[in-house]
C-alpha positions as CSV (number, residue, x, y, z in Angstrom):
1,X,0.1,-0.3,-0.3
2,X,2.5,2.7,-1.5
3,X,-0.8,5.0,-0.8
4,X,0.3,5.2,3.3
5,X,3.5,6.9,2.3
6,X,5.1,6.4,5.5
7,X,5.1,4.7,8.3
8,X,5.0,5.2,12.1
9,X,7.5,5.9,15.0
10,X,7.7,1.7,15.5
11,X,6.4,0.6,12.5
12,X,7.4,0.5,8.6
13,X,5.1,1.5,6.0
14,X,5.2,-2.2,4.4
15,X,4.5,-3.5,8.3
16,X,1.2,-1.4,8.2
17,X,0.7,-2.4,5.2
18,X,0.6,-6.2,5.9
19,X,-1.3,-5.7,9.0
20,X,-4.0,-4.0,7.1
21,X,-4.1,-6.9,4.7
22,X,-3.6,-9.4,7.5
23,X,-6.4,-7.8,9.8
24,X,-9.0,-7.1,7.5
25,X,-8.4,-10.7,5.4
26,X,-9.5,-9.5,1.8
27,X,-10.0,-6.4,-0.4
28,X,-13.6,-7.0,0.2
29,X,-13.8,-6.9,3.7
30,X,-11.1,-3.7,3.6
31,X,-13.7,-2.1,1.1
32,X,-16.6,-2.7,3.8
33,X,-14.5,-1.3,6.7
34,X,-15.1,1.6,8.8
35,X,-12.9,4.8,9.4
36,X,-13.3,2.8,13.2
37,X,-12.3,-0.6,11.8
38,X,-9.6,1.0,9.9
39,X,-7.7,3.0,12.8
40,X,-8.7,-0.4,14.9
41,X,-5.2,-1.6,13.0
42,X,-1.7,-0.4,14.8
43,X,-0.1,2.2,13.0
44,X,-3.7,3.4,11.1
45,X,-4.6,7.2,12.3
46,X,-8.0,8.9,11.2
47,X,-5.7,10.3,8.5
48,X,-4.9,7.2,7.0
49,X,-7.7,5.9,7.7
50,X,-9.6,8.7,5.8
51,X,-6.9,8.1,2.8
52,X,-7.8,4.5,2.4
53,X,-11.0,5.3,2.1
54,X,-10.9,7.6,-0.1
55,X,-8.8,5.4,-2.2
56,X,-10.9,2.4,-2.4
57,X,-14.2,5.0,-3.5
58,X,-12.0,6.5,-6.1
59,X,-11.0,3.1,-7.6
60,X,-14.6,2.0,-7.0
61,X,-15.7,5.7,-9.3
62,X,-13.0,4.8,-11.9
63,X,-14.2,1.0,-12.5
64,X,-17.4,2.0,-12.9
65,X,-17.0,4.6,-15.4
66,X,-14.5,2.5,-17.3
67,X,-16.8,-0.5,-17.2
68,X,-19.7,1.6,-18.2
69,X,-18.1,3.6,-21.1
70,X,-16.7,0.0,-22.8
71,X,-19.4,-0.6,-24.9
72,X,-21.1,1.7,-27.4
73,X,-24.7,0.5,-26.5
74,X,-25.7,-0.7,-23.4
75,X,-28.4,-3.2,-22.9
76,X,-30.1,-3.5,-19.3
77,X,-28.5,-7.2,-18.7
78,X,-25.2,-5.2,-19.4
79,X,-26.5,-2.5,-16.8
80,X,-27.5,-5.3,-14.3
81,X,-23.6,-7.3,-14.4
82,X,-22.2,-3.7,-14.0
83,X,-24.2,-3.1,-11.1
84,X,-23.6,-5.9,-9.3
85,X,-19.7,-5.6,-9.3
86,X,-20.5,-1.9,-8.7
87,X,-22.5,-2.7,-5.3
88,X,-20.4,-5.4,-4.4
89,X,-19.6,-5.0,-0.9
90,X,-21.8,-2.3,-0.2
91,X,-23.8,-2.2,3.2
92,X,-25.8,1.0,2.4
93,X,-28.7,1.3,0.1
94,X,-27.6,3.5,-3.5
95,X,-29.8,4.8,-6.2
96,X,-27.9,5.2,-9.9
97,X,-28.9,6.7,-12.7
98,X,-27.8,5.9,-15.9
99,X,-28.5,8.6,-18.8
100,X,-28.3,7.7,-22.3
101,X,-28.6,9.3,-25.8
102,X,-30.8,8.1,-28.7
103,X,-28.5,5.7,-29.5
104,X,-27.9,4.4,-25.7
105,X,-24.7,5.6,-25.7
106,X,-23.7,6.7,-21.9
107,X,-23.8,10.2,-21.8
108,X,-23.3,10.1,-18.2
109,X,-24.2,8.4,-14.8
110,X,-25.0,9.6,-11.2
111,X,-25.4,8.3,-7.5
112,X,-28.9,10.4,-6.8
113,X,-29.3,8.6,-3.3
114,X,-27.6,7.1,-0.5
115,X,-29.7,5.7,1.9
116,X,-30.0,3.9,4.9
117,X,-29.5,-0.2,5.3
118,X,-33.5,-0.6,5.0
119,X,-35.0,2.4,2.9
120,X,-34.5,4.7,0.1
121,X,-36.8,7.5,-0.2
122,X,-35.6,9.6,-3.5
123,X,-38.5,11.7,-5.7
124,X,-38.5,11.4,-9.8
125,X,-37.7,15.2,-9.9
126,X,-33.5,14.0,-8.8
127,X,-33.6,12.1,-11.7
128,X,-35.4,13.9,-14.2
129,X,-33.5,17.1,-13.0
130,X,-30.3,15.7,-14.4
131,X,-32.1,13.9,-17.3
132,X,-32.5,17.3,-18.3
133,X,-29.6,19.0,-17.4
134,X,-27.6,16.2,-19.5
135,X,-30.0,16.1,-22.4
136,X,-30.3,12.7,-22.6
137,X,-33.3,10.8,-24.1
138,X,-33.8,7.7,-22.2
139,X,-32.2,6.0,-18.4
140,X,-31.6,3.5,-16.4
141,X,-32.6,3.1,-12.5
142,X,-30.3,0.9,-10.6
143,X,-29.9,0.4,-6.8
144,X,-29.6,-2.2,-4.4
145,X,-30.5,-4.0,-1.4
146,X,-28.2,-4.5,1.0
147,X,-29.6,-7.5,2.6
148,X,-28.4,-9.7,-1.0
149,X,-32.4,-10.2,-1.9
150,X,-33.1,-8.2,-5.1
151,X,-36.8,-9.1,-4.8
152,X,-38.9,-6.2,-5.7
153,X,-40.5,-4.8,-3.2
154,X,-44.3,-2.8,-3.2
155,X,-42.2,0.8,-3.3
156,X,-40.1,-0.5,-5.9
157,X,-42.6,-1.0,-8.2
158,X,-44.8,2.1,-7.0
159,X,-41.4,3.9,-7.8
160,X,-40.8,2.5,-10.9
161,X,-44.1,2.9,-12.3
162,X,-44.5,6.5,-11.0
163,X,-40.9,6.8,-13.0
164,X,-42.4,5.4,-16.3
165,X,-45.1,8.0,-16.1
166,X,-42.7,10.9,-15.4
167,X,-40.9,9.9,-18.2
168,X,-43.5,9.2,-20.9
169,X,-45.2,13.3,-19.7
170,X,-41.0,14.8,-19.9
171,X,-40.3,12.8,-23.2
172,X,-37.8,10.8,-21.5
173,X,-38.1,6.7,-21.5
174,X,-37.6,4.7,-18.3
175,X,-35.8,1.9,-19.9
176,X,-35.3,-0.3,-16.3
177,X,-35.3,-0.1,-12.9
178,X,-32.6,-2.8,-11.7
179,X,-32.6,-4.1,-8.5
180,X,-29.4,-5.6,-7.6
181,X,-28.9,-8.3,-4.8
182,X,-25.4,-9.8,-3.4
183,X,-24.8,-11.4,-6.4
184,X,-27.8,-11.2,-8.9
185,X,-30.2,-8.7,-10.1
186,X,-33.7,-8.1,-11.3
187,X,-34.8,-6.2,-14.2
188,X,-38.2,-4.8,-13.2
189,X,-39.5,-4.3,-16.9
190,X,-38.2,-7.6,-17.7
191,X,-40.4,-9.4,-15.8
192,X,-43.3,-6.8,-16.3
193,X,-43.7,-5.6,-13.4
194,X,-44.0,-2.1,-14.3
């Protein structure tokens, strides 16, 4: 972990890096670590813990941006697979919008909402505000269920129907609402739930 740059009075940077990896056992566990979890490792203070978390977040964003930009055309199945990778290890619910042009090329993607472990409250206006700002003609919404079960709730279905109705009025099509679980996903549109 060259990003730590220096060790402490008692330990070299290599020793601290080894301790971090041993403590968490895997990069997936490290990705889920809180600031307090990181500070529990000898030689890691608040500044280094924040630096590690920032590097992990930056890596996730770069990976998602590269992954989503690889294909000229994005299918809902591709979006589902990419979002499974994106949400891996997340313990908080996130709602992501992927904005597309007329040829389904990605114009932009944004995290619209970060919520609690079991609730996500977002209004369609947040999604359509960005849709208008980036001049997209369609979009895909994805959110995760940190429980690992991608089964849509009644609220998920109701929200999807509202988005589809708003999209018809605005002339910006909602192509799909994808719910991601631990290693799988459900497309509400493919299952005719909207």
